C-alpha positions as protocol buffer text, in pm:
chain_id: "A"
residue {
  index: 1
  type: MET
  ca { x: -2114 y: -2084 z: -644 }
}
residue {
  index: 2
  type: PHE
  ca { x: -1800 y: -1869 z: -603 }
}
residue {
  index: 3
  type: ASN
  ca { x: -1893 y: -1490 z: -682 }
}
residue {
  index: 4
  type: PRO
  ca { x: -1611 y: -1273 z: -727 }
}
residue {
  index: 5
  type: VAL
  ca { x: -1795 y: -978 z: -692 }
}
residue {
  index: 6
  type: ASN
  ca { x: -1949 y: -1089 z: -304 }
}
residue {
  index: 7
  type: LYS
  ca { x: -1532 y: -1121 z: -252 }
}
residue {
  index: 8
  type: ASN
  ca { x: -1422 y: -796 z: -322 }
}
residue {
  index: 9
  type: VAL
  ca { x: -1721 y: -627 z: -175 }
}
residue {
  index: 10
  type: GLN
  ca { x: -1634 y: -806 z: 184 }
}
residue {
  index: 11
  type: ARG
  ca { x: -1280 y: -690 z: 128 }
}
residue {
  index: 12
  type: GLN
  ca { x: -1436 y: -344 z: 81 }
}
residue {
  index: 13
  type: LYS
  ca { x: -1655 y: -406 z: 400 }
}
residue {
  index: 14
  type: ARG
  ca { x: -1306 y: -495 z: 577 }
}
residue {
  index: 15
  type: HIS
  ca { x: -1107 y: -224 z: 455 }
}
residue {
  index: 16
  type: TRP
  ca { x: -1431 y: 18 z: 569 }
}
residue {
  index: 17
  type: ARG
  ca { x: -1348 y: -104 z: 920 }
}
residue {
  index: 18
  type: ILE
  ca { x: -1019 y: -33 z: 928 }
}
residue {
  index: 19
  type: ARG
  ca { x: -1043 y: 291 z: 797 }
}
residue {
  index: 20
  type: ALA
  ca { x: -1265 y: 387 z: 1113 }
}
residue {
  index: 21
  type: ILE
  ca { x: -1010 y: 326 z: 1287 }
}
residue {
  index: 22
  type: ILE
  ca { x: -654 y: 430 z: 1126 }
}
residue {
  index: 23
  type: LYS
  ca { x: -632 y: 803 z: 982 }
}
residue {
  index: 24
  type: GLY
  ca { x: -316 y: 962 z: 816 }
}
residue {
  index: 25
  type: THR
  ca { x: -185 y: 1303 z: 846 }
}
residue {
  index: 26
  type: ALA
  ca { x: 88 y: 1540 z: 707 }
}
residue {
  index: 27
  type: SER
  ca { x: 355 y: 1395 z: 957 }
}
residue {
  index: 28
  type: ARG
  ca { x: 269 y: 1050 z: 956 }
}
residue {
  index: 29
  type: PRO
  ca { x: 56 y: 941 z: 630 }
}
residue {
  index: 30
  type: ARG
  ca { x: -113 y: 642 z: 506 }
}
residue {
  index: 31
  type: LEU
  ca { x: 26 y: 390 z: 320 }
}
residue {
  index: 32
  type: ASN
  ca { x: -268 y: 274 z: 128 }
}
residue {
  index: 33
  type: VAL
  ca { x: -221 y: -87 z: -68 }
}
residue {
  index: 34
  type: PHE
  ca { x: -433 y: -167 z: -354 }
}
residue {
  index: 35
  type: ARG
  ca { x: -345 y: -493 z: -546 }
}
residue {
  index: 36
  type: SER
  ca { x: -518 y: -707 z: -837 }
}
residue {
  index: 37
  type: HIS
  ca { x: -407 y: -983 z: -1046 }
}
residue {
  index: 38
  type: ARG
  ca { x: -153 y: -828 z: -1259 }
}
residue {
  index: 39
  type: ALA
  ca { x: -48 y: -513 z: -1080 }
}
residue {
  index: 40
  type: ILE
  ca { x: 15 y: -348 z: -721 }
}
residue {
  index: 41
  type: TYR
  ca { x: -45 y: -35 z: -619 }
}
residue {
  index: 42
  type: CYS
  ca { x: 19 y: 193 z: -317 }
}
residue {
  index: 43
  type: GLN
  ca { x: -28 y: 561 z: -210 }
}
residue {
  index: 44
  type: LEU
  ca { x: 71 y: 774 z: 78 }
}
residue {
  index: 45
  type: ILE
  ca { x: -248 y: 987 z: 198 }
}
residue {
  index: 46
  type: ASP
  ca { x: -315 y: 1275 z: 438 }
}
residue {
  index: 47
  type: ASP
  ca { x: -614 y: 1248 z: 556 }
}
residue {
  index: 48
  type: ASN
  ca { x: -678 y: 1543 z: 696 }
}
residue {
  index: 49
  type: ALA
  ca { x: -582 y: 1732 z: 368 }
}
residue {
  index: 50
  type: GLY
  ca { x: -739 y: 1510 z: 168 }
}
residue {
  index: 51
  type: GLN
  ca { x: -472 y: 1467 z: -72 }
}
residue {
  index: 52
  type: THR
  ca { x: -240 y: 1170 z: -186 }
}
residue {
  index: 53
  type: LEU
  ca { x: 143 y: 1294 z: -126 }
}
residue {
  index: 54
  type: LEU
  ca { x: 312 y: 985 z: -338 }
}
residue {
  index: 55
  type: SER
  ca { x: 225 y: 695 z: -538 }
}
residue {
  index: 56
  type: ALA
  ca { x: 398 y: 393 z: -698 }
}
residue {
  index: 57
  type: SER
  ca { x: 284 y: 76 z: -870 }
}
residue {
  index: 58
  type: SER
  ca { x: 433 y: -205 z: -1056 }
}
residue {
  index: 59
  type: HIS
  ca { x: 342 y: -13 z: -1380 }
}
residue {
  index: 60
  type: GLU
  ca { x: 620 y: 255 z: -1316 }
}
residue {
  index: 61
  type: ILE
  ca { x: 890 y: -50 z: -1280 }
}
residue {
  index: 62
  type: ALA
  ca { x: 1010 y: -182 z: -1623 }
}
residue {
  index: 63
  type: GLY
  ca { x: 1027 y: -573 z: -1648 }
}
residue {
  index: 64
  type: ILE
  ca { x: 867 y: -583 z: -1321 }
}
residue {
  index: 65
  type: ASN
  ca { x: 533 y: -823 z: -1267 }
}
residue {
  index: 66
  type: GLY
  ca { x: 288 y: -661 z: -1004 }
}
residue {
  index: 67
  type: GLY
  ca { x: 135 y: -1025 z: -976 }
}
residue {
  index: 68
  type: ASN
  ca { x: 410 y: -1117 z: -767 }
}
residue {
  index: 69
  type: THR
  ca { x: 600 y: -1086 z: -448 }
}
residue {
  index: 70
  type: GLU
  ca { x: 912 y: -1011 z: -616 }
}
residue {
  index: 71
  type: GLY
  ca { x: 713 y: -710 z: -801 }
}
residue {
  index: 72
  type: ALA
  ca { x: 554 y: -639 z: -454 }
}
residue {
  index: 73
  type: LYS
  ca { x: 918 y: -580 z: -297 }
}
residue {
  index: 74
  type: ALA
  ca { x: 1030 y: -364 z: -573 }
}
residue {
  index: 75
  type: VAL
  ca { x: 723 y: -168 z: -526 }
}
residue {
  index: 76
  type: GLY
  ca { x: 778 y: -100 z: -111 }
}
residue {
  index: 77
  type: LYS
  ca { x: 1135 y: -12 z: -231 }
}
residue {
  index: 78
  type: LEU
  ca { x: 1011 y: 274 z: -467 }
}
residue {
  index: 79
  type: ILE
  ca { x: 773 y: 417 z: -246 }
}
residue {
  index: 80
  type: ALA
  ca { x: 1001 y: 407 z: 39 }
}
residue {
  index: 81
  type: GLU
  ca { x: 1259 y: 549 z: -141 }
}
residue {
  index: 82
  type: LYS
  ca { x: 1025 y: 889 z: -273 }
}
residue {
  index: 83
  type: ALA
  ca { x: 902 y: 882 z: 113 }
}
residue {
  index: 84
  type: VAL
  ca { x: 1259 y: 934 z: 213 }
}
residue {
  index: 85
  type: ALA
  ca { x: 1342 y: 1192 z: -25 }
}
residue {
  index: 86
  type: LYS
  ca { x: 1052 y: 1382 z: 59 }
}
residue {
  index: 87
  type: GLY
  ca { x: 1139 y: 1386 z: 434 }
}
residue {
  index: 88
  type: ILE
  ca { x: 872 y: 1116 z: 534 }
}
residue {
  index: 89
  type: LYS
  ca { x: 1001 y: 836 z: 784 }
}
residue {
  index: 90
  type: GLU
  ca { x: 713 y: 737 z: 952 }
}
residue {
  index: 91
  type: ILE
  ca { x: 356 y: 597 z: 821 }
}
residue {
  index: 92
  type: VAL
  ca { x: 71 y: 427 z: 938 }
}
residue {
  index: 93
  type: PHE
  ca { x: -26 y: 91 z: 745 }
}
residue {
  index: 94
  type: ASP
  ca { x: -350 y: 38 z: 551 }
}
residue {
  index: 95
  type: ARG
  ca { x: -323 y: -309 z: 442 }
}
residue {
  index: 96
  type: GLY
  ca { x: -688 y: -255 z: 229 }
}
residue {
  index: 97
  type: GLY
  ca { x: -877 y: -489 z: 364 }
}
residue {
  index: 98
  type: TYR
  ca { x: -636 y: -769 z: 239 }
}
residue {
  index: 99
  type: LEU
  ca { x: -465 y: -1016 z: 453 }
}
residue {
  index: 100
  type: TYR
  ca { x: -152 y: -969 z: 584 }
}
residue {
  index: 101
  type: HIS
  ca { x: 32 y: -1208 z: 370 }
}
residue {
  index: 102
  type: GLY
  ca { x: 169 y: -1269 z: 27 }
}
residue {
  index: 103
  type: ARG
  ca { x: 259 y: -971 z: -199 }
}
residue {
  index: 104
  type: VAL
  ca { x: 105 y: -698 z: 100 }
}
residue {
  index: 105
  type: LYS
  ca { x: 343 y: -830 z: 376 }
}
residue {
  index: 106
  type: ALA
  ca { x: 658 y: -835 z: 77 }
}
residue {
  index: 107
  type: LEU
  ca { x: 532 y: -468 z: 10 }
}
residue {
  index: 108
  type: ALA
  ca { x: 574 y: -385 z: 405 }
}
residue {
  index: 109
  type: ASP
  ca { x: 874 y: -558 z: 460 }
}
residue {
  index: 110
  type: ALA
  ca { x: 1059 y: -387 z: 149 }
}
residue {
  index: 111
  type: ALA
  ca { x: 940 y: -66 z: 269 }
}
residue {
  index: 112
  type: ARG
  ca { x: 1048 y: -93 z: 600 }
}
residue {
  index: 113
  type: GLU
  ca { x: 1393 y: -205 z: 470 }
}
residue {
  index: 114
  type: ALA
  ca { x: 1376 y: 68 z: 260 }
}
residue {
  index: 115
  type: GLY
  ca { x: 1360 y: 298 z: 580 }
}
residue {
  index: 116
  type: LEU
  ca { x: 1014 y: 378 z: 657 }
}
residue {
  index: 117
  type: GLU
  ca { x: 881 y: 322 z: 997 }
}
residue {
  index: 118
  type: PHE
  ca { x: 567 y: 144 z: 1117 }
}
């Protein structure tokens, strides 16, 4: 039978494996992505200092549904605009254990188009 808890635990294990390799610094922070059924969230994180530099979510944008690719594109554009305004151009992308497909890919592509390099 399908058990959603096991699916999330498997995603977390994939994320831990990815995180063993990917590290964010102050000059090149890590763009972390988390998606739920209704929203999508992302953060720019400096792992050396253990600080979140910026964050964006579909809740911040009025009239946006974070459960579809259009909402993910809007969040990707928003985080890129915030980062460029703060002087951050290069990042490391952390897909959070999700497949690089659908909303995660849409967020990444929108962030690239808005000026982030990864």
